[in-house]
C-alpha positions, 0 to 999 in steps of 0.5 A: 706352104709348111705352115698350111701342111701344119694346119692340116695335120693339126685338124686331122689329129683333132678328127681323130680324137673326136672319132675315138671319144664317139666310140668310146661313149658308145662303148660305155652306152652299150655297157651300161644297157646291157648292165641295165638288161641284167638287173632287170626286176624279175617281172620283166617278160623276156623275148620268146624262145623256141621250146627245145625238142627233146628227142635226141637229148631225152635221157629215155632215147639215149643210145646208152640206156635205150628203154627197157622194154625196146629191141636195142641194148645200151652201148658200152662202146665209147661213141665217135663221129660216124662216116658213111663208107664201103668196106670189102673183106676176103677170107680163107679157112680150112677146118677140121671136124671130128663129125661133121654129120653131127651123128649120134653114138660111138663108130660114126665119127670120121674126120673131114677137111672143110675148105672156105673161101668168102668174100663180105662188104659192109656200107653204112650211110649217115643222113641228117635223120636216118642211118643205113646199114648193109652187110653181106658174106658170100662164098663156097664151103668145099668138103672133103669126104665125100667131096662136096660143094656148097654155097653160103651166103648171109646179109644183114640190113638195118635202117634207122629213121629218127624224129624229134621224139622217137624213131622206127628201126627196120631190121633184116637178117638172111642166111643160106647155110650148107649145114644147120649149125646155129654158131653164126655170129658166135665165132663160130662158122660161118664168117668167123667174125668176117660179118656179125651175121645175125642181128641179135635182136629179141622180144624181152622175156621171149623167143629172141628171133632166132630161127629155132638155131638151138640146135645143131643138125649137122649137114643138112642146109637150112635157109633163115630169115627174121625180119623185124621193124620196132618204134620207140616214142617218148612221151616225155624225158622220162617216159617211152612207149615202145612197139615191134612187129617181127617174122622168123623162118626156118627151112631146112633142106632135108631130103628125107622130109624129117626135120620139121620147117617153122614160121613165127609171128611175134607182137609185142608192146611196152612202156619203159620209165627212167627211175633215176639216171642208171635204172628203168622200170618197164612193162611188156606184152608179147604174142607169138604164133608158131606155124607147122605143117599140119600133120607136125603140130599145126599151130602154137599160140604163146601169150606173154607179160614181162616185168622188166628192170635194167641198170646201166652205168654208161659205158661200163656195165649193163644189166638187164632183167625180166620175168613173168607169166607165159601163157601157151596154148597147143591147137591139138584136138578139143579143146586145145591144150594150155599150159601156164608157166613162168618165163624170164631173160637175164643179161649182163654185160660189163666192160673191164678195165683191160681192154676186155669185156664179159657177157653172159645170159640166161632166156626162158622161152619158147623156141620152134623147136630147132627142126627136131621138135614142134615148139619147145620149152627152151633154157638156154644159158651162155657166158662169154669172154673177149680181150685185146692183147698189145693193140694186135692180139684179141681173143673171144671165148664162149660157153653155152648150154640150152635145155629143150623139151618137146611140147607136143607129140607129132603125128609125123615128126623127126624124132621120138625123143621128148627132150635133148641137151646141147653144150658148146664150148669155144675159142677164137684168136686173131692177130693183126698183121698190120691194117689190112690183114688177119690170121686167126684159129678157132677151137669149138667142141660140141655136144648134143645129148637125147633123152632117148635113142630119136630114131634117126641122127641130127645129120640123117646118118646112120647113129645108133644112139643118143650122144653126138660129139663133134670137134671143129679147129680152124685156121684161116687168114683175112684180107680188109682193106681201109674202108673208103668214105662215100661222104 
């Protein structure tokens, strides 16, 4: 019995050795075949593979350096994994305003307090090739002298659809504000950073589709909307064509019908080419139509050609400059009045190593006139600074100035002046208290100066001069719980 078991064990060992030897031979054969394939002559025909899609990986479609003729600007922030979420927020603030009506002349200022109660939410949702963003802000503003309660509404939407060699984007921004201040989105009222409040888009070298908001009209309510659709199509990894169309309007709820409402239509197309990893050249053509009530100015036609150059250092610096001729036709009388002059735009954004960033911009374009004029030749410059301190403190400061020259004399208009200047400066200091609460304090100074007595005050009060000064101080608290994922 023991002898039989020994014989069986010997046979089993022989089978295992045979299997091991067979595996060794197979492995050596595979290695030899692989080595032979690596040493195949160059004339050998490789197996066919599908051509790579260059759309989402092409340098010309890189979000850190998008086409210079498009509406997107290079990103200076590191890209992280995106998630779909819903995030609410709630804010209460108290402001002291020395000239809420933005009245002209001495003796018209009067201190008043404004209490704002605002709610907001952010929603973003991602699909394989589609992104959707939605922001909403709503609430009320309560004025002390005289007592008045007014609603505040602002909403912004952005939808992006991508394909192999391009993308299309739809943007819309709507606001109904109890006063005509242009400070939304720049650290001022309303919202104070609760949501962005604006899309920040613009046709290169022309009006940045900002509802004509290059001036403050005091306590006159205003409804404004901007809608833009743009397409980017890559021709190859170094070149792309862009196209965009937009509509913008501004409607002032002025009981005396003194301020001028406006509609603006824009269409533009451009070609961008990467000349190096960091530099682009582009050319863009834009057409704009401004419409006003017939008695105040009728229509203005604008044709713009811009040559553009950009220099981008990923995550650190973005510089864009464009310049070109601008042909303007005023539809007044027969024949129409025409003007040929330069237009331009320059924008610098720089990220500091010390948790801060700088931005500066200059633009010369035709604007709707901010309710004062039926069209204006506008020059605007802005400089800003942001900085984070010790993880819990944030600082934002900016200075801005605009010069606005009347394009046409209205039969019935808001003012007899031919130009006005407006300057502003402000700062926002924010302190994070844990993950869900912030406290903040802001200060803003506004100065408006007409070249002659306009015949009315921007707030439609009893102003009797050419200059309006305004100081606004605000303190507030904000609650924003952790976002809720909706994947």
